[in-house]
C-alpha positions as a printed Julia matrix, in Angstrom:
69×3 Matrix{Float64}:
 138.35  133.89  71.73
 135.28  132.15  70.39
 133.88  128.78  71.37
 135.69  126.83  68.61
 139.08  128.31  69.51
 138.52  127.49  73.2
 137.57  123.93  72.3
 140.73  123.52  70.2
 142.91  124.92  72.99
 141.25  122.62  75.52
 141.69  119.62  73.22
 145.37  120.46  72.72
 145.91  120.79  76.49
 144.25  117.43  77.1
 146.38  115.79  74.42
 149.54  117.25  75.95
 148.42  116.08  79.41
 148.06  112.52  78.1
 151.5   112.68  76.45
 153.07  114.05  79.63
 151.61  111.15  81.61
 152.67  108.57  79.02
 156.25  109.86  78.8
 156.38  110.3   82.57
 155.41  106.67  83.13
 158.2   105.44  80.89
 160.56  107.9   82.54
 159.91  106.23  85.88
 160.39  102.78  84.35
 163.71  103.76  82.75
 164.82  105.48  85.97
 164.21  102.28  87.95
 166.03  100.24  85.29
 168.97  102.67  85.41
 169.21  102.48  89.2
 168.95   98.68  89.11
 171.72   98.48  86.51
 173.95  100.76  88.59
 173.36   98.8   91.78
 173.98   95.39  90.2
 177.08   96.57  88.35
 175.69   96.06  84.85
 176.35   98.66  82.14
 173.98  101.56  82.65
 175.15  104.12  80.09
 172.46  103.29  77.56
 169.78  103.41  80.25
 171.11  106.75  81.49
 171.16  108.22  77.98
 167.63  106.98  77.39
 166.57  108.6   80.64
 168.21  111.86  79.55
 166.22  111.77  76.32
 162.98  111.07  78.15
 163.59  113.94  80.57
 164.29  116.29  77.64
 161.03  115.26  75.95
 159.14  115.63  79.22
 160.48  119.16  79.71
 159.53  120.08  76.14
 156.0   118.76  76.68
 155.58  120.64  79.96
 156.81  123.83  78.29
 154.37  123.35  75.42
 151.56  122.71  77.93
 152.32  125.96  79.76
 152.24  127.91  76.49
 148.75  126.66  75.64
 147.16  128.23  78.73
């Protein structure tokens, strides 16, 4: 692998790392909102489905990150 290919791979890994952190932050926020809704007795289905979607995206990003190494 030449220098340009290594730079592209490194750039892609860094971009995926940023996305993983960004999605992970919102995953924590939605998790806390889901727990708060459950504890207070408010409807939590939409929060739970949103959390499911965020977890699915997070897993896809982590898988893509592992494939770039």
